[in-house]
N, C-alpha and C positions, 0 to 999 in steps of 0.2 A: 163356513158356516153360513150356509143360508139363510135367508128371512126376509120376512116381508114386510110392511110397514103400514098394512094395508088401511082402507077403509075414509079414501077421498082425500086424501095429504093437498095441500096447496100445494102450486107448482113452482115455489119459489123459492130458489137455493139460498143455503144457508150455512154459515159459517159459528163455529165454534171460539176456541184459543188459536187464535193466526200464529202461525209462524211468524210472523215480525207486528209490531206495533201498530196499529192506524192512528195515523199522527196530523191531528186537527189540522188545517188549511185556513189559515185568516182569511175571509172577506174580502175583498178591493177598501182598499182607504182603510185599515186595521193595521194599527201600529202591532209587529211584535220583534220581541226584545225581552230584555228578563223582565221577569216579573207581569208579563203579560197575561190574560186568558188560554190566550192559544198557544205559550211557551210551557206555559203550567198544567194544562191539558195534557201535551205529547209527551213532561215527563213524568203524568202519573199514570199513558198506556206505559211509553217507558216501564216504570218499574213493576206494572202488574206482568208485566210479557216476562222480565227478569222472574217474578216468582210460579211464575208456571214451573213444573216441573220439567225437562224433557218428555218426559216418557207422553206424558199430557199433550204436548202442539199436536195440533191439525194435521196433519201428512195430506189429505185427501182435497180434490173441490169435489163439490157435490151441483151436479147438474140434473137440469129437467126432465131430458129425456134417457135418465139409467133408470124412472123407476116406471111401472106403469101400472095402472089404481087395480087391484085383485091379484096382480102378480109378486115377484118376485124385484127386489133392486138391484139392479148391476149384477145378473146372475154372471156373466162372466168374471166378474170380478171379484179373486179370492180373497177372504179375510185374514188380518193378520194384526200379533201383535208389534207393540213399541220395540224397539231396538234397545233403549237404555231400562231400565231396572226402576220399579216405580213403590216410591217408598211410602209406606202404609197409614203409617206414624199421623199423619197428618192430617189424612180422613176420615172423619165420624163417621158411625153408624147412622141411617136417620135414628128421627125418633117418632113414631106410631103419633097420629092426632086426625080426631075426624076432620074430613078434607070433603067440598062438595064435589059432585063428580065434575070428570074435562070434559071439557064443551066438546073435543074430538075423540075418536078412538072405542063410543062407547054405547056405538049403534049397535043395535042386535036386530032379525040377526046380520053376520055380516058373510060374507063370499070371498075365499084368495084359493087360488089353483081348480078352482071348482067343489071344494069343501067351504060346508057351513055351518058356525060358529054361533052358537046362542053365548049371548056377557050375563051374567050369573046378577043376580037383584044385591047382590050383599056377598064379604067377604066369610061373613059370617059362619065358623065351625070348617071351615074348608081347608083337609088334611090329602095332602096327595104322595105318593111314592113312583118316583122313576127316575128319570135318563136326564140331568140338563146337562146343557153348555153352556159356551157365552160367546161374547162378538165384541168386536174389536174397532181398531181403526178403521174396517170400511165404511162404519155407520159414523163415525165419532164428530162430532159437529151437526150432523142429521138431527130435520126433524121425525123425535116421537110418532107414535101414532096420535099420546097428546095434545101434541106441535109444541111437548116442550123440546128441549135439545140434546139429545144425545152426547152425554159425559163421559164416555169409558173410566173414568181415574173420578167416580161417586157407586155410591152402593145401590145401586138402582136393578132392574129385570123385565124382563118381558114374557108375557102370560096370554096366550088365549084367549081364556075368558073370567079369570078375575077384572072386575070393576077398575078402573082408569080412573085415579090412582087405589093400592092398595097396599098394606104393609103384611110382607113374610116371612116367618126364617126359616132357612133355608139352613139344611143340616146334611153332609156328608155321613152317609150310609159306614161307610169304612173307613173314618177316621176319626168321626164325632164332632170335627169341625164346623163350626155355622157361624153360619153372618144375619142379620134384617137388613133385608132392599125395600125401598120404592118399587113399584111394579105403575110404572110410564110409559110401557108401548108394552104390542101384540109379538105371538112367537111362543118360540121356534115352529115354522111350518115345513117341520121336517120328519116325518114319524118316527115314533117313540120318543119322544122328547117332549120332558113338560112344561121345560122353563129358560128362560135364556137370559145368564148373567153378563154382565158390566166385567170388562176388563176387573178395575180393583176389586167386586166381589167372587171372580175368580182365582186371583191371584189370591184372598184370602182365605180361598178353600182349597187354593193347588189346582183347581182345573187348567190353572194357564202352564200344565205342564203334563197333566191327564187329557184336557182335553174335554171330555165327560167324565160322569160322574154317578153315583148312584143317591138317589136323596131323597127326605123328607122334606115339601113343602108346608108350611103351617100358620094360617091367617092369624093377623093379628090383631086387636081391636085398633079402630082407626080406620082411615080410608074414608071410601065415598059408599054409598047408596046409588041405581042405578034403576030407576023408575021402568017399566016396562020388563028388566029382566026374566032371569026363570030363578027359581030353587033354586040352591044346591043341596043335592041327590047322590051319595057317592054312588059311583056304578052307572049314573041313566045319560045313558048318549043323549039325552037330548039337549041337555048342559054343554056339547060340548062332549072333546077327549078327557074324561077329567079322569079318568084312571086310567094308570099306565103299569105296565110288571116293572118292577123292580129290582136292580142284580142285586140279589142276597148279599148282605153283608156275613164278611170271612167269620166264624168262630173265633179267632184271635180280636174282635172286635165285635162284642155282642151290646151294638147302642142302637137299633133298629128291633128287637121286635116285640108285637105286641103285648102290654099287660096282659096277663090273665087275669083270670077272677080271685078276689083276695081272698084267700086262706084261713083256715085258725093258727095263730099259732106267732112265734116269732116271726117278723119276713124284712128282709133286705132288700129295701131299693136301689138298684143303680137307675139311676140320671144318664150317664153316657160315659165313653172311655174317650180318651183325649190323646193325641200326640205331643200338644202343647202343654206343661203342665199350667202358662200362664190362660188357658182357655177353660183349662179344669176351674182351677181360683174364683175366672170371671163367675162361674155357671155357679158355684160353691155359693159365692159372694150374693149374687142374685136371690137362691135358695134362704139367705141366711137374713137377707135384707126383707123379705118377704112374709120371714116369721116362722120361718121353718128351724126347729131343732133338730140335733143328731147327725147333722152334717159330716161325711168327711172325704177326706181325699186319698187314694192312695194308687203305690206305683205296681204295677203287674210286670211281667217280661212276659213276649209273646213270640211269635215265629214274625210276626212284623214289627216289630222290635217295643220299645217300652212303651205303655201308656197308660194314662192317669186315670184312675178311676174314683166317676164323685158318686160317691152312694148315701144311706141316709138309711140308718137303724142302729137296731132293728127296734122296730113299733106290733103292736098287737091291734086289731080288731080295726077303731074310726080313727086312731089316727095313720094307721095306711091309706084308708080311702080320703083323710083330710089333704098329705102328701100328694097324692097321686092328684088329686083336684089339682089342688096350689101348684104341680108344676104344670099340668094341662091352660093354668092361666096364664103365667109365665111364656107361653108357646115353645115350650124346651121341647124336642126329642118323646117319643113316646117311651119310658122309661119300662125296665123290667124289674120283675118281681121274684124273689127268693124266696123260700122258706129255708130257715135256720137249723 
């Protein structure tokens, strides 16, 4: 997964989760023994290192000469996943909130590999479908374009034109699995790909096994507004490559079709179809917590295996429009509407 970190990054090499704890050394004449600040700090560092999952330990030393501004980072080095399994149970999805623009990574326009990109003024209204990829150990512990440290064990992502930071929900179109990520990096600078997910986000969506997948990216409220950025207009090439052709979802998992105009008569709204029942339950709870009534989960057998469908209804008239508006406000994928 070849990517660039763009935009005049500092030349300092950085380290994240080191393989060994850094043990503070006492200054000249400072006594070292049980209970002294030096040994207490060393013990704390050692304990913190023990708490780091094996999959999240940094394995690569980052060097200044591996990066050329406007180019790719270490293009001759292949990216990789950790050999140890990643336990996602203790990794929380970020909660969207308003944030100031990052001091770095929001310059617009900028150029990578001879191509010019323009940063959006706001993530508001942004919806995009295309191919997602992921990045892992090669970049773990290195500065992102915003100069935050890339942590492959957090739910983050890289995008070419969204303001840094932004929050988006990424939904895999062929399975319905979704994850909320905080966009704090630039990329992927690979033709046909719209977002680069952290390794943790890739594991959540199963991209660690497939490598890439068709997704829908929906901006959530929060993040930054960038002065001098361009407005988002779907299909406008001036805003950068903001439209990509999605790989169509198979008929067995109808989670991504655009909602048709609301018709007369009873309607069923299918919010999504999920391989994991827990994902379906989570989406159903979101809808119910937002005040939606008539939410139901049912199982269906398909060629791809059993899927758990989240449906609302039957509804009529204004109740259909209200439910669709509520789904959009929650940042969920575009639903399907069926006539009964």
